[in-house]
TORKOL-4160 file (C-alpha; in steps of 0.2 Angstrom, whole numbers, padded with zeros to 4 digits, m for minus):
316
<pt num="1" X="0346" Y="0574" Z="0073"/>
<pt num="2" X="0342" Y="0591" Z="0071"/>
<pt num="3" X="0351" Y="0604" Z="0082"/>
<pt num="4" X="0336" Y="0608" Z="0092"/>
<pt num="5" X="0335" Y="0589" Z="0099"/>
<pt num="6" X="0355" Y="0588" Z="0100"/>
<pt num="7" X="0352" Y="0602" Z="0112"/>
<pt num="8" X="0337" Y="0594" Z="0121"/>
<pt num="9" X="0347" Y="0577" Z="0123"/>
<pt num="10" X="0363" Y="0586" Z="0129"/>
<pt num="11" X="0352" Y="0596" Z="0142"/>
<pt num="12" X="0344" Y="0578" Z="0147"/>
<pt num="13" X="0361" Y="0569" Z="0150"/>
<pt num="14" X="0367" Y="0585" Z="0159"/>
<pt num="15" X="0353" Y="0585" Z="0172"/>
<pt num="16" X="0354" Y="0565" Z="0173"/>
<pt num="17" X="0372" Y="0565" Z="0179"/>
<pt num="18" X="0370" Y="0580" Z="0193"/>
<pt num="19" X="0357" Y="0569" Z="0199"/>
<pt num="20" X="0367" Y="0554" Z="0199"/>
<pt num="21" X="0382" Y="0563" Z="0208"/>
<pt num="22" X="0371" Y="0569" Z="0222"/>
<pt num="23" X="0370" Y="0586" Z="0214"/>
<pt num="24" X="0387" Y="0589" Z="0213"/>
<pt num="25" X="0397" Y="0596" Z="0200"/>
<pt num="26" X="0414" Y="0589" Z="0194"/>
<pt num="27" X="0423" Y="0601" Z="0204"/>
<pt num="28" X="0416" Y="0594" Z="0219"/>
<pt num="29" X="0404" Y="0608" Z="0222"/>
<pt num="30" X="0383" Y="0607" Z="0223"/>
<pt num="31" X="0373" Y="0618" Z="0213"/>
<pt num="32" X="0375" Y="0631" Z="0226"/>
<pt num="33" X="0394" Y="0631" Z="0223"/>
<pt num="34" X="0399" Y="0628" Z="0241"/>
<pt num="35" X="0412" Y="0614" Z="0244"/>
<pt num="36" X="0404" Y="0596" Z="0249"/>
<pt num="37" X="0411" Y="0590" Z="0266"/>
<pt num="38" X="0427" Y="0579" Z="0267"/>
<pt num="39" X="0426" Y="0563" Z="0273"/>
<pt num="40" X="0434" Y="0562" Z="0291"/>
<pt num="41" X="0452" Y="0553" Z="0291"/>
<pt num="42" X="0453" Y="0541" Z="0308"/>
<pt num="43" X="0466" Y="0547" Z="0320"/>
<pt num="44" X="0476" Y="0535" Z="0332"/>
<pt num="45" X="0479" Y="0542" Z="0350"/>
<pt num="46" X="0491" Y="0534" Z="0363"/>
<pt num="47" X="0486" Y="0534" Z="0380"/>
<pt num="48" X="0499" Y="0533" Z="0393"/>
<pt num="49" X="0497" Y="0520" Z="0407"/>
<pt num="50" X="0496" Y="0528" Z="0425"/>
<pt num="51" X="0510" Y="0522" Z="0436"/>
<pt num="52" X="0506" Y="0512" Z="0451"/>
<pt num="53" X="0508" Y="0522" Z="0468"/>
<pt num="54" X="0524" Y="0523" Z="0476"/>
<pt num="55" X="0531" Y="0525" Z="0494"/>
<pt num="56" X="0532" Y="0544" Z="0500"/>
<pt num="57" X="0551" Y="0542" Z="0495"/>
<pt num="58" X="0547" Y="0533" Z="0480"/>
<pt num="59" X="0549" Y="0515" Z="0475"/>
<pt num="60" X="0537" Y="0501" Z="0479"/>
<pt num="61" X="0547" Y="0491" Z="0494"/>
<pt num="62" X="0553" Y="0498" Z="0510"/>
<pt num="63" X="0569" Y="0488" Z="0514"/>
<pt num="64" X="0584" Y="0488" Z="0510"/>
<pt num="65" X="0582" Y="0505" Z="0503"/>
<pt num="66" X="0576" Y="0514" Z="0520"/>
<pt num="67" X="0578" Y="0515" Z="0537"/>
<pt num="68" X="0562" Y="0521" Z="0548"/>
<pt num="69" X="0564" Y="0533" Z="0560"/>
<pt num="70" X="0550" Y="0542" Z="0570"/>
<pt num="71" X="0540" Y="0548" Z="0585"/>
<pt num="72" X="0525" Y="0540" Z="0594"/>
<pt num="73" X="0512" Y="0549" Z="0602"/>
<pt num="74" X="0494" Y="0554" Z="0602"/>
<pt num="75" X="0487" Y="0573" Z="0600"/>
<pt num="76" X="0484" Y="0582" Z="0617"/>
<pt num="77" X="0493" Y="0567" Z="0627"/>
<pt num="78" X="0512" Y="0572" Z="0630"/>
<pt num="79" X="0513" Y="0557" Z="0642"/>
<pt num="80" X="0511" Y="0546" Z="0626"/>
<pt num="81" X="0526" Y="0551" Z="0617"/>
<pt num="82" X="0534" Y="0566" Z="0608"/>
<pt num="83" X="0523" Y="0566" Z="0593"/>
<pt num="84" X="0509" Y="0573" Z="0605"/>
<pt num="85" X="0518" Y="0589" Z="0610"/>
<pt num="86" X="0518" Y="0604" Z="0601"/>
<pt num="87" X="0516" Y="0608" Z="0584"/>
<pt num="88" X="0515" Y="0593" Z="0572"/>
<pt num="89" X="0525" Y="0601" Z="0559"/>
<pt num="90" X="0539" Y="0605" Z="0569"/>
<pt num="91" X="0539" Y="0588" Z="0576"/>
<pt num="92" X="0541" Y="0581" Z="0558"/>
<pt num="93" X="0554" Y="0593" Z="0554"/>
<pt num="94" X="0564" Y="0586" Z="0571"/>
<pt num="95" X="0561" Y="0568" Z="0566"/>
<pt num="96" X="0571" Y="0571" Z="0549"/>
<pt num="97" X="0584" Y="0579" Z="0558"/>
<pt num="98" X="0587" Y="0567" Z="0572"/>
<pt num="99" X="0583" Y="0554" Z="0559"/>
<pt num="100" X="0600" Y="0559" Z="0549"/>
<pt num="101" X="0610" Y="0551" Z="0564"/>
<pt num="102" X="0603" Y="0534" Z="0561"/>
<pt num="103" X="0604" Y="0534" Z="0541"/>
<pt num="104" X="0620" Y="0524" Z="0539"/>
<pt num="105" X="0619" Y="0524" Z="0521"/>
<pt num="106" X="0601" Y="0521" Z="0519"/>
<pt num="107" X="0586" Y="0535" Z="0515"/>
<pt num="108" X="0576" Y="0540" Z="0530"/>
<pt num="109" X="0559" Y="0537" Z="0529"/>
<pt num="110" X="0551" Y="0550" Z="0542"/>
<pt num="111" X="0538" Y="0540" Z="0553"/>
<pt num="112" X="0523" Y="0548" Z="0563"/>
<pt num="113" X="0517" Y="0532" Z="0574"/>
<pt num="114" X="0499" Y="0539" Z="0580"/>
<pt num="115" X="0490" Y="0529" Z="0593"/>
<pt num="116" X="0473" Y="0528" Z="0584"/>
<pt num="117" X="0465" Y="0514" Z="0593"/>
<pt num="118" X="0468" Y="0520" Z="0613"/>
<pt num="119" X="0467" Y="0505" Z="0628"/>
<pt num="120" X="0458" Y="0510" Z="0643"/>
<pt num="121" X="0456" Y="0504" Z="0661"/>
<pt num="122" X="0438" Y="0504" Z="0661"/>
<pt num="123" X="0426" Y="0494" Z="0649"/>
<pt num="124" X="0417" Y="0507" Z="0640"/>
<pt num="125" X="0399" Y="0507" Z="0632"/>
<pt num="126" X="0404" Y="0490" Z="0622"/>
<pt num="127" X="0415" Y="0482" Z="0635"/>
<pt num="128" X="0432" Y="0482" Z="0624"/>
<pt num="129" X="0442" Y="0493" Z="0635"/>
<pt num="130" X="0448" Y="0503" Z="0621"/>
<pt num="131" X="0441" Y="0520" Z="0610"/>
<pt num="132" X="0447" Y="0527" Z="0594"/>
<pt num="133" X="0452" Y="0545" Z="0590"/>
<pt num="134" X="0442" Y="0557" Z="0580"/>
<pt num="135" X="0444" Y="0553" Z="0560"/>
<pt num="136" X="0449" Y="0572" Z="0561"/>
<pt num="137" X="0465" Y="0568" Z="0570"/>
<pt num="138" X="0469" Y="0554" Z="0558"/>
<pt num="139" X="0468" Y="0565" Z="0543"/>
<pt num="140" X="0478" Y="0579" Z="0551"/>
<pt num="141" X="0493" Y="0566" Z="0555"/>
<pt num="142" X="0489" Y="0559" Z="0538"/>
<pt num="143" X="0491" Y="0576" Z="0529"/>
<pt num="144" X="0506" Y="0581" Z="0539"/>
<pt num="145" X="0514" Y="0564" Z="0533"/>
<pt num="146" X="0510" Y="0568" Z="0514"/>
<pt num="147" X="0517" Y="0586" Z="0516"/>
<pt num="148" X="0534" Y="0579" Z="0524"/>
<pt num="149" X="0534" Y="0563" Z="0513"/>
<pt num="150" X="0533" Y="0554" Z="0528"/>
<pt num="151" X="0523" Y="0538" Z="0534"/>
<pt num="152" X="0509" Y="0536" Z="0546"/>
<pt num="153" X="0508" Y="0522" Z="0556"/>
<pt num="154" X="0490" Y="0518" Z="0563"/>
<pt num="155" X="0496" Y="0512" Z="0581"/>
<pt num="156" X="0481" Y="0499" Z="0589"/>
<pt num="157" X="0480" Y="0498" Z="0609"/>
<pt num="158" X="0466" Y="0484" Z="0606"/>
<pt num="159" X="0462" Y="0481" Z="0622"/>
<pt num="160" X="0447" Y="0466" Z="0624"/>
<pt num="161" X="0444" Y="0468" Z="0605"/>
<pt num="162" X="0452" Y="0459" Z="0590"/>
<pt num="163" X="0468" Y="0467" Z="0581"/>
<pt num="164" X="0460" Y="0459" Z="0565"/>
<pt num="165" X="0442" Y="0470" Z="0567"/>
<pt num="166" X="0452" Y="0485" Z="0572"/>
<pt num="167" X="0464" Y="0484" Z="0557"/>
<pt num="168" X="0446" Y="0483" Z="0546"/>
<pt num="169" X="0439" Y="0498" Z="0555"/>
<pt num="170" X="0455" Y="0508" Z="0547"/>
<pt num="171" X="0455" Y="0502" Z="0529"/>
<pt num="172" X="0449" Y="0517" Z="0521"/>
<pt num="173" X="0467" Y="0524" Z="0526"/>
<pt num="174" X="0477" Y="0509" Z="0522"/>
<pt num="175" X="0473" Y="0512" Z="0504"/>
<pt num="176" X="0485" Y="0526" Z="0507"/>
<pt num="177" X="0502" Y="0523" Z="0502"/>
<pt num="178" X="0508" Y="0532" Z="0515"/>
<pt num="179" X="0497" Y="0523" Z="0529"/>
<pt num="180" X="0504" Y="0507" Z="0538"/>
<pt num="181" X="0500" Y="0498" Z="0555"/>
<pt num="182" X="0507" Y="0497" Z="0572"/>
<pt num="183" X="0500" Y="0483" Z="0583"/>
<pt num="184" X="0504" Y="0484" Z="0602"/>
<pt num="185" X="0500" Y="0468" Z="0610"/>
<pt num="186" X="0506" Y="0472" Z="0626"/>
<pt num="187" X="0488" Y="0479" Z="0627"/>
<pt num="188" X="0478" Y="0465" Z="0619"/>
<pt num="189" X="0469" Y="0456" Z="0634"/>
<pt num="190" X="0459" Y="0442" Z="0634"/>
<pt num="191" X="0439" Y="0442" Z="0641"/>
<pt num="192" X="0440" Y="0443" Z="0661"/>
<pt num="193" X="0457" Y="0454" Z="0659"/>
<pt num="194" X="0459" Y="0470" Z="0662"/>
<pt num="195" X="0474" Y="0480" Z="0652"/>
<pt num="196" X="0486" Y="0488" Z="0664"/>
<pt num="197" X="0484" Y="0475" Z="0677"/>
<pt num="198" X="0490" Y="0462" Z="0666"/>
<pt num="199" X="0501" Y="0461" Z="0651"/>
<pt num="200" X="0492" Y="0457" Z="0635"/>
<pt num="201" X="0497" Y="0443" Z="0622"/>
<pt num="202" X="0494" Y="0439" Z="0604"/>
<pt num="203" X="0498" Y="0425" Z="0593"/>
<pt num="204" X="0507" Y="0421" Z="0578"/>
<pt num="205" X="0491" Y="0417" Z="0570"/>
<pt num="206" X="0483" Y="0431" Z="0574"/>
<pt num="207" X="0496" Y="0442" Z="0567"/>
<pt num="208" X="0496" Y="0432" Z="0553"/>
<pt num="209" X="0477" Y="0435" Z="0550"/>
<pt num="210" X="0482" Y="0453" Z="0549"/>
<pt num="211" X="0495" Y="0451" Z="0537"/>
<pt num="212" X="0483" Y="0441" Z="0524"/>
<pt num="213" X="0471" Y="0454" Z="0527"/>
<pt num="214" X="0483" Y="0469" Z="0522"/>
<pt num="215" X="0491" Y="0458" Z="0507"/>
<pt num="216" X="0474" Y="0457" Z="0499"/>
<pt num="217" X="0472" Y="0475" Z="0500"/>
<pt num="218" X="0490" Y="0478" Z="0492"/>
<pt num="219" X="0485" Y="0466" Z="0478"/>
<pt num="220" X="0468" Y="0472" Z="0475"/>
<pt num="221" X="0472" Y="0491" Z="0474"/>
<pt num="222" X="0491" Y="0489" Z="0466"/>
<pt num="223" X="0499" Y="0497" Z="0481"/>
<pt num="224" X="0516" Y="0498" Z="0487"/>
<pt num="225" X="0522" Y="0486" Z="0501"/>
<pt num="226" X="0515" Y="0491" Z="0518"/>
<pt num="227" X="0523" Y="0491" Z="0534"/>
<pt num="228" X="0517" Y="0482" Z="0549"/>
<pt num="229" X="0526" Y="0485" Z="0565"/>
<pt num="230" X="0524" Y="0474" Z="0580"/>
<pt num="231" X="0529" Y="0480" Z="0598"/>
<pt num="232" X="0535" Y="0467" Z="0610"/>
<pt num="233" X="0540" Y="0470" Z="0628"/>
<pt num="234" X="0546" Y="0453" Z="0634"/>
<pt num="235" X="0546" Y="0436" Z="0625"/>
<pt num="236" X="0530" Y="0430" Z="0632"/>
<pt num="237" X="0520" Y="0444" Z="0623"/>
<pt num="238" X="0519" Y="0435" Z="0605"/>
<pt num="239" X="0518" Y="0416" Z="0605"/>
<pt num="240" X="0517" Y="0403" Z="0591"/>
<pt num="241" X="0527" Y="0415" Z="0579"/>
<pt num="242" X="0530" Y="0400" Z="0567"/>
<pt num="243" X="0514" Y="0400" Z="0559"/>
<pt num="244" X="0518" Y="0416" Z="0552"/>
<pt num="245" X="0520" Y="0416" Z="0532"/>
<pt num="246" X="0531" Y="0427" Z="0522"/>
<pt num="247" X="0520" Y="0438" Z="0511"/>
<pt num="248" X="0530" Y="0451" Z="0499"/>
<pt num="249" X="0516" Y="0465" Z="0500"/>
<pt num="250" X="0520" Y="0466" Z="0520"/>
<pt num="251" X="0536" Y="0473" Z="0527"/>
<pt num="252" X="0535" Y="0466" Z="0546"/>
<pt num="253" X="0545" Y="0476" Z="0557"/>
<pt num="254" X="0546" Y="0469" Z="0575"/>
<pt num="255" X="0551" Y="0483" Z="0588"/>
<pt num="256" X="0558" Y="0478" Z="0604"/>
<pt num="257" X="0551" Y="0490" Z="0618"/>
<pt num="258" X="0562" Y="0486" Z="0633"/>
<pt num="259" X="0562" Y="0499" Z="0646"/>
<pt num="260" X="0579" Y="0505" Z="0657"/>
<pt num="261" X="0595" Y="0509" Z="0656"/>
<pt num="262" X="0608" Y="0504" Z="0642"/>
<pt num="263" X="0611" Y="0486" Z="0648"/>
<pt num="264" X="0593" Y="0481" Z="0652"/>
<pt num="265" X="0588" Y="0487" Z="0634"/>
<pt num="266" X="0602" Y="0479" Z="0626"/>
<pt num="267" X="0598" Y="0462" Z="0636"/>
<pt num="268" X="0581" Y="0463" Z="0630"/>
<pt num="269" X="0586" Y="0465" Z="0613"/>
<pt num="270" X="0597" Y="0450" Z="0615"/>
<pt num="271" X="0584" Y="0439" Z="0622"/>
<pt num="272" X="0569" Y="0442" Z="0609"/>
<pt num="273" X="0580" Y="0445" Z="0592"/>
<pt num="274" X="0588" Y="0429" Z="0589"/>
<pt num="275" X="0572" Y="0417" Z="0588"/>
<pt num="276" X="0561" Y="0429" Z="0579"/>
<pt num="277" X="0556" Y="0422" Z="0561"/>
<pt num="278" X="0568" Y="0428" Z="0549"/>
<pt num="279" X="0551" Y="0439" Z="0539"/>
<pt num="280" X="0554" Y="0452" Z="0555"/>
<pt num="281" X="0565" Y="0468" Z="0552"/>
<pt num="282" X="0573" Y="0474" Z="0568"/>
<pt num="283" X="0567" Y="0488" Z="0576"/>
<pt num="284" X="0571" Y="0496" Z="0593"/>
<pt num="285" X="0562" Y="0509" Z="0605"/>
<pt num="286" X="0568" Y="0522" Z="0616"/>
<pt num="287" X="0558" Y="0531" Z="0631"/>
<pt num="288" X="0563" Y="0549" Z="0633"/>
<pt num="289" X="0556" Y="0548" Z="0652"/>
<pt num="290" X="0556" Y="0530" Z="0658"/>
<pt num="291" X="0573" Y="0527" Z="0650"/>
<pt num="292" X="0579" Y="0543" Z="0657"/>
<pt num="293" X="0576" Y="0538" Z="0674"/>
<pt num="294" X="0590" Y="0523" Z="0672"/>
<pt num="295" X="0602" Y="0534" Z="0666"/>
<pt num="296" X="0606" Y="0544" Z="0649"/>
<pt num="297" X="0599" Y="0538" Z="0634"/>
<pt num="298" X="0607" Y="0527" Z="0621"/>
<pt num="299" X="0615" Y="0537" Z="0608"/>
<pt num="300" X="0612" Y="0534" Z="0590"/>
<pt num="301" X="0629" Y="0525" Z="0590"/>
<pt num="302" X="0626" Y="0514" Z="0604"/>
<pt num="303" X="0609" Y="0509" Z="0595"/>
<pt num="304" X="0617" Y="0507" Z="0577"/>
<pt num="305" X="0630" Y="0495" Z="0587"/>
<pt num="306" X="0615" Y="0482" Z="0589"/>
<pt num="307" X="0616" Y="0467" Z="0581"/>
<pt num="308" X="0606" Y="0465" Z="0569"/>
<pt num="309" X="0605" Y="0484" Z="0566"/>
<pt num="310" X="0588" Y="0490" Z="0569"/>
<pt num="311" X="0580" Y="0495" Z="0554"/>
<pt num="312" X="0566" Y="0505" Z="0563"/>
<pt num="313" X="0570" Y="0517" Z="0577"/>
<pt num="314" X="0557" Y="0524" Z="0587"/>
<pt num="315" X="0556" Y="0537" Z="0602"/>
<pt num="316" X="0541" Y="0539" Z="0614"/>
């Protein structure tokens, strides 16, 4: 082969090689002299799972870590309880300070028991003998509970309405870990009855329907345990409690609301608590005005000497 043909063959082989390599040189550069893009290296990312929501003071269950202590009331209605008097943040600070006298080895959970469904002596437009406070007032109290690591209990005085219907009305609030319920059957009357003229009442079946509904919310949204308080003034206000089922998602509290002097209040406590189902935790209510008409209010020491020891202490 002549030198000319050898040079032509070499040139042909060089061009063919470049085309086969995608116009890249042996050093990974193209004919313009720039580096070819490197292949992407797969990366592995680790995602930390979001922890489930907890109670205001931490944890997922209420008892036995906490003792609840609080005030009840309604904004602009001083006669309804201490919570409706003065500056809201000042009231919560007061709750936290006074609650220390009831700790007895537990953490105090400050409670704002807000009367949210309010009973009336007249039927109203829907004939239910009750009204609901504005959402703005609930949101204001919820914000205060959050600021102070406390719990907001929405108190329901249903009139002729059903407890479950009222509870469902507040579902959007119950999805918050800071919010629970307080049911007041003294104000739950039957058709034809007028609140205030007769004592209202409820049944274990009705209470259990509320428990089942709330437990479903807790499971569906992975919420911490919900507190449901039921207030009882005398034995006949709640009947048929044996049908109530224990559900781990719900912490039931029965608040004994007897009014009077020390002796009368202890008698009411002793008359109601022995026969209540084991699923109930004990609660005790004191009234600044009504109790004081019969003598000095019971002291923290006297309250904590009750047996069983109250796990929720409420002042109105």
